[in-house]
C-alpha positions in Angstrom: 1.0 -38.2 -41.5 3.7 -37.7 -38.8 3.5 -35.2 -36.1 6.3 -32.6 -35.7 8.1 -33.5 -32.4 9.0 -29.8 -31.9 5.3 -28.8 -31.6 4.1 -29.0 -28.0 1.2 -31.3 -27.4 -2.0 -30.0 -25.7 -0.8 -31.5 -22.4 2.7 -29.9 -22.8 1.1 -26.5 -23.5 -0.9 -26.7 -20.3 2.2 -27.6 -18.4 4.1 -24.7 -19.9 1.2 -22.3 -19.2 1.1 -23.4 -15.5 4.9 -22.9 -15.3 4.6 -19.4 -16.8 1.8 -18.5 -14.4 3.7 -19.8 -11.4 6.8 -17.8 -12.4 4.7 -14.7 -13.1 2.9 -15.1 -9.7 6.3 -15.4 -7.9 7.6 -12.3 -9.7 4.6 -10.3 -8.7 4.3 -11.8 -5.3 0.6 -12.6 -5.9 1.0 -16.2 -4.8 1.1 -14.9 -1.3 -1.5 -12.2 -1.8 1.1 -9.5 -2.1 1.6 -7.3 -5.2 5.0 -6.3 -6.5 3.9 -2.9 -7.8 7.3 -2.0 -9.3 7.1 -4.8 -12.0 4.9 -4.8 -15.1 2.1 -4.1 -15.5 2.1 -1.6 -12.6 5.5 0.0 -12.7 4.6 2.2 -9.7 8.0 4.0 -9.3 8.6 4.6 -13.0 5.3 5.1 -14.8 4.2 8.6 -15.6 1.7 10.0 -13.1 -1.1 12.5 -13.5 -2.2 13.1 -9.9 -3.2 16.6 -8.6 0.3 17.4 -7.2 2.0 16.4 -10.5 -0.5 18.5 -12.4 0.2 21.5 -10.1 3.9 21.2 -10.6 3.3 21.4 -14.4 1.3 24.5 -13.9 4.0 26.0 -11.7 6.6 25.2 -14.3 4.5 26.9 -17.0 3.9 30.0 -14.9 0.2 29.3 -14.7 0.2 29.0 -10.9 2.3 30.4 -8.1 2.8 29.4 -4.5 3.1 32.2 -1.9 5.4 31.8 1.1 3.6 33.2 4.1 5.2 33.3 7.6 5.5 30.3 9.9 3.2 28.3 7.7 5.4 28.7 4.7 3.7 27.5 1.5 0.8 25.8 3.4 -2.0 28.3 3.0 -1.2 28.9 -0.7 -0.8 25.2 -1.4 -4.1 24.3 0.1 -5.8 27.0 -2.1 -4.1 25.7 -5.3 -5.1 22.1 -4.5 -8.7 23.1 -3.4 -8.1 21.5 0.0 -10.4 23.2 2.6 -8.9 24.6 5.8 -11.9 23.3 7.6 -10.6 19.8 7.1 -7.8 20.4 9.6 -7.0 17.6 12.0 -4.3 17.6 14.6 -2.2 14.5 15.5 0.3 14.6 18.3 1.6 11.0 18.3 5.1 10.6 17.0 4.0 8.6 14.0 5.5 10.7 11.2 9.0 10.9 9.7 9.3 14.4 11.2 8.5 12.9 14.6 11.2 14.8 16.5 9.2 18.0 16.0 5.8 16.5 17.0 4.5 16.4 20.5 1.3 17.1 22.4 2.4 20.8 22.5 3.2 20.9 18.7 0.9 18.5 16.9 1.1 17.8 13.2 -1.7 19.3 11.1 -3.4 17.3 8.3 -5.7 18.6 5.6 -7.5 16.7 2.8 -9.9 16.7 0.0 -11.1 13.8 -2.1 -7.7 13.0 -3.7 -5.0 15.0 -1.8 -3.6 14.8 1.7 -1.3 17.6 3.1 0.7 17.4 6.3 2.3 20.4 8.2 4.7 20.3 11.1 5.7 23.4 13.0 9.3 24.4 12.1 9.4 21.4 9.7 11.8 21.4 6.8 9.1 20.2 4.4 5.4 19.9 3.8 4.2 16.3 3.4 1.8 15.4 0.6 0.1 12.3 -0.7 -1.9 12.6 -4.0 -4.1 10.0 -5.7 -3.2 9.1 -9.3 -6.0 7.4 -11.2 -3.7 4.5 -12.2 -1.0 4.3 -9.6 -2.8 5.0 -6.4 -1.1 7.1 -3.7 1.9 9.1 -4.8 4.0 10.7 -2.0 5.8 14.0 -2.1 7.6 16.6 0.0 7.8 20.3 -0.6 10.7 22.1 1.0 9.7 25.1 3.2 12.3 27.4 1.5 11.4 30.9 0.4 13.5 30.8 -2.7 10.9 31.6 -5.3 11.0 28.2 -7.0 9.0 25.6 -5.0 9.3 22.1 -6.3 7.6 18.9 -5.2 10.0 16.0 -4.7 8.5 12.5 -5.2 9.3 9.9 -2.6 11.2 6.9 -4.0 10.6 4.4 -1.3 11.0 5.8 2.2 7.2 6.4 2.7 6.4 3.0 1.5 7.9 1.4 4.5 4.7 2.3 6.4 2.5 3.1 3.4 2.6 -0.2 1.5 1.8 -3.1 3.8 -1.0 -5.3 5.0 -2.5 -2.1 6.7 -2.9 -0.6 3.2 -4.2 -3.6 1.3 -0.6 -4.4 0.2 -0.6 -1.3 -2.1 0.9 2.2 -1.8 -1.8 3.8 0.3 -2.9 5.3 3.6 -3.4 4.2 7.2 -5.1 6.0 10.1 -3.8 4.7 13.4 -5.0 5.1 17.0 -2.3 4.6 19.7 -1.7 4.9 23.4 0.4 8.0 23.5 2.9 8.8 26.2 3.5 12.3 27.6 6.0 13.0 24.8 3.7 11.6 22.1 5.7 8.4 21.6 3.2 5.5 21.3 3.3 2.7 23.8 3.4 0.0 21.1 3.5 -2.8 23.6 -0.2 -2.1 24.4 -1.1 -2.4 20.7 -2.5 0.1 18.2 -5.7 0.3 16.2 -6.0 0.7 12.4 -9.2 2.7 12.1 -11.8 3.1 9.4 -15.6 3.3 9.4 -15.9 -0.2 10.9 -14.0 0.9 14.1 -16.0 1.6 17.3 -15.4 5.1 18.6 -13.9 3.7 21.7 -10.8 2.6 19.6 -10.4 5.8 17.6 -8.2 8.9 17.8 -5.6 7.9 20.4 -2.8 10.4 19.8 -5.1 12.8 18.0 -6.9 16.0 19.1 -10.6 16.0 18.6 -13.1 18.9 18.6 -16.8 18.3 18.5 -19.6 16.7 20.5 -20.5 13.0 20.6 -22.8 12.6 23.6 -22.2 9.7 25.9 -19.9 7.9 23.4 -16.2 8.0 24.3 -13.0 8.0 22.2 -9.3 7.9 22.9 -8.5 11.5 21.7 -7.2 14.6 23.5 -5.5 12.7 26.3 -2.1 11.0 27.0 -1.2 7.8 28.8 0.4 8.8 32.2 1.0 5.3 33.6 3.8 3.6 31.7 3.0 0.3 33.4 -0.7 0.4 32.4 -0.7 2.7 29.3 -4.1 1.5 28.2 -5.6 3.5 31.1 -6.8 6.8 29.6 -8.9 9.5 31.2 -11.4 9.5 28.3 -13.8 11.7 30.2 -11.3 14.5 30.1 -11.0 14.2 26.3 -14.8 14.0 25.6 -17.0 16.6 23.9 -14.4 19.4 23.5 -15.3 22.6 21.7 -11.8 24.0 22.0 -8.2 22.9 22.4 -6.8 26.2 23.6 -6.2 25.0 27.1 -4.1 22.0 25.8 -1.6 23.8 23.6 -1.0 27.0 21.6 -3.3 26.8 18.6 -2.1 30.1 17.1 0.5 28.6 14.7 -2.3 26.6 12.9 -4.7 27.8 10.3 -7.6 27.0 12.6 -8.1 26.0 16.2 -10.1 22.9 15.3 -9.4 19.1 14.8 -12.9 18.4 13.6 -14.5 15.1 14.6 -16.5 14.9 11.4 -13.4 15.5 9.3 -11.7 12.7 11.2 -14.5 10.3 10.5 -14.6 11.1 6.8 -10.8 10.7 6.6 -11.0 7.2 8.2 -13.6 6.1 5.6 -11.8 7.7 2.7 -8.3 6.3 3.3 -9.5 2.7 3.4 -11.8 3.3 0.3 -8.8 4.7 -1.6 -6.7 1.6 -0.6 -9.4 -0.8 -1.8 -9.9 0.9 -5.1 -6.1 0.8 -5.7 -5.9 -2.8 -4.7 -8.7 -3.8 -7.1 -7.0 -1.9 -9.9 -3.6 -3.4 -9.3 -5.1 -6.9 -8.8 -7.0 -6.7 -12.1 -4.1 -5.5 -14.1 -1.9 -8.3 -12.9 -4.6 -10.9 -13.3 -5.3 -9.8 -16.9 -1.7 -9.7 -17.8 -1.2 -13.3 -16.5 -4.4 -14.3 -18.3 -3.1 -12.9 -21.6 0.1 -14.9 -21.2 -1.9 -18.1 -20.6 -4.2 -17.4 -23.6 -1.2 -16.9 -26.0 0.5 -20.1 -24.9 -2.7 -22.2 -25.0 -3.8 -20.6 -28.3 -7.1 -19.3 -26.8 -8.9 -16.1 -27.7 -7.2 -13.1 -26.4 -10.1 -12.0 -24.3 -10.7 -15.5 -22.7 -11.0 -15.5 -18.9 -10.4 -18.7 -17.1 -12.4 -19.7 -14.0 -9.4 -18.8 -11.7 -9.1 -15.3 -13.3 -12.8 -14.8 -13.0 -12.6 -15.6 -9.3 -9.7 -13.2 -8.8 -11.6 -10.4 -10.4 -14.8 -11.3 -8.5 -13.0 -11.2 -5.1 -11.3 -7.9 -5.8 -14.6 -6.3 -6.9 -16.5 -7.7 -3.9 -14.0 -5.9 -1.5 -14.8 -2.6 -3.2 -18.5 -3.1 -3.2 -18.7 -4.1 0.4 -16.8 -1.0 1.5 -18.6 1.3 -0.9 -21.8 0.3 0.8 -20.5 0.7 4.3 -20.5 -2.9 5.2 -20.0 -3.5 9.0 -20.1 0.3 9.7 -19.8 1.0 13.5 -23.2 2.2 14.8 -23.4 5.6 16.4 -25.4 5.8 19.6 -25.5 9.6 20.1 -25.4 12.5 17.7 -22.1 13.8 16.3 -21.4 17.5 15.7 -18.2 19.1 14.4 -16.8 22.5 15.1 -15.0 23.8 12.0 -17.8 24.0 9.4 -16.3 21.0 7.6 -19.5 19.0 7.5 -21.5 21.9 5.9 -18.8 22.6 3.4 -18.3 19.0 2.5 -22.1 18.3 2.1 -22.6 21.4 -0.1 -20.3 20.0 -2.9 -22.8 17.4 -4.2 -23.5 16.3 -6.9 -27.3 16.4 -6.2 -30.0 14.3 -7.8 -33.3 15.8 -9.0 -34.7 15.5 -5.5 -31.8 17.4 -4.0 -30.2 14.3 -2.5 -26.4 13.6 -2.4 -24.0 10.9 -1.2 -22.2 13.6 0.7 -25.1 14.4 3.0 -24.5 13.4 6.6 -26.6 11.5 9.1 -24.3 11.7 12.2 -27.0 10.2 14.4 -26.9 6.5 13.6 -24.1 6.4 11.0 -21.8 8.7 9.1 -23.8 9.4 5.9 -27.5 9.6 5.3 -27.2 7.5 2.1 -24.5 4.9 2.8 -22.6 4.7 -0.5 -19.2 6.2 -0.7 -18.8 9.5 -2.6 -15.5 8.1 -4.0 -17.6 6.3 -6.6 -17.3 9.6 -8.4 -13.5 9.7 -8.2 -11.1 9.5 -11.0 -9.5 6.4 -9.4 -12.8 4.6 -9.5 -13.5 5.6 -13.1 -10.0 4.4 -14.1 -10.6 0.8 -12.8 -10.0 -1.8 -15.6 -13.3 -2.6 -17.3 -13.5 -6.2 -16.1 -13.4 -4.9 -12.4 -15.6 -1.9 -12.9 -18.2 -4.0 -14.8 -18.3 -6.4 -11.8 -18.6 -3.6 -9.3 -21.5 -2.0 -11.3 -23.3 -5.4 -11.6 -22.9 -6.2 -7.9 -24.1 -2.7 -6.8 -27.1 -3.0 -9.0 -27.9 -6.4 -7.6 -27.7 -5.1 -4.1 -29.5 -1.9 -4.7 -32.4 -3.5 -6.6 -32.8 -6.1 -3.8 -31.8 -9.1 -5.9 -29.0 -9.6 -3.4 -30.7 -9.7 0.0 -27.9 -11.6 1.8 -26.9 -10.9 5.4 -23.8 -9.1 4.2 -26.0 -6.2 3.1 -28.7 -6.5 5.7 -27.7 -3.1 7.1 -29.3 -1.5 4.0 -33.0 -0.9 4.4 -35.1 -1.0 1.3 -35.4 2.8 1.5 -31.6 3.1 1.6 -31.2 1.0 -1.5 -33.9 2.9 -3.4 -32.4 6.3 -2.5 -28.8 5.3 -3.5 -30.0 3.8 -6.7 -31.9 6.9 -7.7 -29.1 9.2 -6.7 -26.6 7.3 -8.8 -28.9 7.1 -11.7 -29.1 10.9 -11.7 -25.5 11.8 -10.9 -23.1 9.0 -12.0 -22.0 9.1 -15.6 -21.6 6.1 -17.8 -23.6 3.6 -15.8 -24.5 0.4 -17.7 -27.8 0.6 -19.5 -29.4 -2.1 -17.3 -29.2 0.4 -14.4 -32.2 2.1 -15.9 -34.3 -0.9 -15.0 -35.1 -2.1 -11.4 -35.0 -5.8 -12.5 
C-alpha cells in the first residue's frame, strides 16, 4: 500500500497548525498581549450592538421615548431619566482631560454621571453630551449627542477618536474606561511631567482625584482633589489640607449650572472600582473569543474533536479568568483608615437597589470604614456583560469563585477575605445570582 504524497503527514499537520496559529496571533496582535478588536471574531466597529444607548435610540425612532431639551443643560436631565442614571452620581472633573477640554477649567468643570452600564458627560456650553455605554459582547461603545433643540436627537457612535485614549494598556488593551488623577495647573491643564495616576480600588487615597472636585468627609486621610498646583517648578506640591473634608464647593466655582452641587466621594470610589471591573470583563470576553477561534482552526487542521482545548488554550482561558476573579473579590484593595461619608445621597440610593438575599444582605451595601463594600464581591457579577462571557471563561470564573468562597483556596492572594466574608458572599450569591452551577449548592 502506497501513501498519497498529497496528504500531509502528522508532523506536517502540526507544522501547518503552528503556522496558522502564528499568523492568526499576528493578525490579532495577541502575540504581544494586544487584541485587534476590529478583526474576527470581535469586529468591534462593525458588529451590531445592543447597549443601553443603542436601545434608547431604537425607542426614540419608534416614538416610544422622547428627550426633552431643557435650558443650559440641554438634553442632560431628560437623558439621565431615560437611561436610569441617578443625578446623585454626579462627579465634577476640572482637569483638561476630555476632547472638549477648551471649555473645561476649575471654574467650569465637566460633570459625569453613571449607573452600572452607562456613563454620561456634560460640559457647560458644549456642543455635545458624551456617552459611553456597555454592550454585553463588545464592551464600551462611545457616543455623542448634539445639544441642538431640533426635535430629533440622535446618538452618533464614535468611529475611532475616543479609542485613542480609551483602548490602551490603561484599559486592558480593550475599548474601555480609565479614571486618572493628575497634578492640575491653574487652568486645569495637567502637569504631565510630574506623572499621573490611573486609579481604581487598589489606589491609596493619597493618589486619587487630582483634577477632580470631591465632596464628603474622610477623616485624617488626604487626597489630591479640590486644589490646583500653583508652583510650575514643583507641581507635585499641593495644599491637600485645603481640599480635605469639604461639604460644599460653592466657594470654589458657580455650581448653579449643574444638576447638583455635589461631587460625591462615594460615587467617585464606586466609579473607580466599576471602570476597571468593566475593562477586565471585556478583556476576558475578547481573549476567550480569540483563543477559542484559534483553537477551532487548530482542531480542524489537526483533525481533533471540535471542542478540544490544548494546554496552551487552557492556560490562556485560566489567566483571563483569574484576572476577573481577583478583581471581583477586591484583591489588593486599599485599606481605609477613617470613615468615609458622601454628601449627595448616592450611597443610600445605590445600596437600596439590591438584590437582597433572604437575610437582607446585598453586594451593594457599603462598609466605608475599612473598605468600600461590606461584602467584598463586585455587584457587576450581576451585569449583562458578565452573563455574556463565553462559557469556557464563565465556567472558570464560577469554579474559582467557589473554590475561594468555600475556603478550598486559602492562598495569600485571597488572605484579605475573612472566613465570615467568604461565607456571606457565598450565601448572598446563592440567593441572588441566577444560573450558578449546581455544585455551588454544596460547600465542598
